[in-house]
C-alpha positions, 0 to 999 in steps of 0.5 A: 499500499505504501512506497518510500520516496526521497524527499529532501534531508528526510524520507518522505511518503507517498501514501495511497489515498484509497486506505485509511490510516489505521487499515488492518489494524495497523498504527503508522505511528509506530512506523513513521516519524512525526514528519514523515506523518506530516509529509503524507497528510499534505501529499493527500491534500494536495493530490490533484487527481482524488475525488474522494469525500472522505479526503478530509478525514483521512488527512486528520486521521493521520494527524490523529497518528502524529499526536499519537507519535508525539506522545510516544516519543516526546518529540525527540524525533523532531530535532532542529527545524523538523517541528515547524516543518511538521506544523507548516505541513500540517496547516497546509493540508487543512488539519484543524480539529485536532483532539490533542493540542497537535499544533500547541504541542509542535510549538513546545517541541520547537521552543524545546529545540531552540532552547537546546541548541538554537544559540549554538554556533552550529545551529544556523541563523536561517535555521532559528528563522526557518523556525519562527516563520513556519509557525507563523505562516501556519497561523499560530495563535499569538498566545502560544507561540509568545514563548517560542518568539522570546527564545528565538529573539534570544538566539538571534540577539546572541548571534548578532543578527542585523535585523534589531527591528525583526527581534523587536517584533518577536518580542513585542508579539507583533510578529505573525501571520503576516509580511515576511512568513508569508513568503512560506506560503507564496512558495508553496502556492507557485508551486501549485499547478494551474487549475482550469475551470470544469476540472477538479469538479468544479462544478458542484458549486453552481447548486445554491448555496445556504448562506445560513449555513456557512455564516453565523450572521448573513445580514453582516456586509461580505468581503469577497476575494475572487482568486483568494489563493492561500487566503491571507488576504481576508484572513488578514481583514478578518482579525485586523485591529484597523477599524476603518480605512481611510479610502475604503470606510469598512469596519473589518471587524463587523464583516463577514469575508469568502474567498472563491478559488479553483484549487482545492488545496488553497481552499482547504488550507484557508477553511483550516486556519479559519477553523483552527483559529476561530476567536476573531473569525468564528462564523465570519470567513469561508473559502470556496471552491468554484469558478467566480462566475458561479460564486457571484451568481450565488451572492445574488441570494446573500441577505447582507451586501457585498460591500468590497470585491477584490480581485488579487493577482489573477493568472494572466492571459497569454499575450498572443496566440503562439505557443511560446511562453508559459503555456499554463496560463489561459488565452485572452478568451479564456481569461478569469476576468470576463465581461459576464463577471463585470455584469455579475458585479454591476447587477449586485450593485444595481438595487443598492443605495450604499457604495460598494468597492471594487479593487485589483492588483496585478504584476502585469501592466497589461493586464491592470490597463484592461481591467482599469478600463473594463471598471470604467466601462461598466459604471465604477467610479475610480478613487484617486490616490493622490499623493500615492499615485503613479505619475510615470511607471517607466520612472518606477521600473528604472528604479526596479526593473522592466518585467520580460512581459512589459517588454513583450508587451511593448513590442506588440503594441508600442503605442498602448495606455501605460499603467499611470495616473491617479488611479494607479495606487504606487503603495498598498491599499489595504492594511499592512497586516493584510496583504495577499502572499503575493503582494508581500512577495512583490514587495520584498523582491522590490517588484512592481505592482500595480493597484487600483480602487473603484467604487459603484455609486448609484444615483 
């Protein structure tokens, strides 16, 4: 039933997901390490050929085996950063209903490892960073991780780590599910194969969504993230301490949040985080695996209003119809942002006297120009960026670098309209602790992001 493969520095395991963790009375925790069990759970979760309705229960069976393994070994088989690796794998797999505090125990083991060996010269600084960032990317609750973060700060100071702000953030409790730790999520999501509409059983949500089953209070305003990826944006907004945005007058703590994506593995991660850390998000956050058009059609029956719809870094279309470039990208006619999508958003706003907002951001300048013009032609009113506006996009590229796609686009269309002017924002629109993982990666790599914010205002 099982076969072993080499994976990194330890042996990884691929599980036949058609069997359960204890088939034939066989207890896996006697045979596999905690890290191997976490790899097993992640392999089940990311198996794109699997349509098993009991997939999540099988993932949790493996997690329960890991809990037993930790009780048996007291974490002695998790050395160095391996406890953080296991925690991150289980989080990516969507594990949430841990009966014996799996995640908290992994944090304790990580803290023990830092106290035992973190200050040694043989324990590299990057391993200390690896541990705290993977735990943070798993959205371990602050109260569960504070001792770990304090220990890590002590280790980094002893190693004369130069980033003093990083150490301060560990000490003051501001370190967490935002900023640099999200780069681990970006690396994972960027390796996922693009999912096309109608694959993976994505038509299943064409049936009506019962909103009362998804949210505790369906009268709350709804914030929607189309193409939500790992879900970091709305997970952050649902728990942010920022009350009202200066350009978007929304009280984030009073909203429900819905993420929509075609990748079931990414959706499972978001729902796992929302269910595992319910304090600020309980009954307010839900991720759906379905096409955007189907979700927006269902949104007509939501009792409250959709106060903000976001489109964060949609997969761009191919620039031409040739067979060159990234063939995973859709053709222009199969781009996820269609005229139908804008029509559905317009219908949602048609009979509402309240303002509704729409924002998008993308790394591709041609996509940004297309989306901006589509928004304006569909009756949206642009919100100007003021002093944050992009005055000259070429000046910004001169300080960073000109992407290959932009060069190719301007070669094809040398007189194309550019992503500049008072509707394009040069700085993040959302609170800094609520950025999607792709925006965090762009900021860390000094890459240009094109952003616009619009509103519907009915007369």
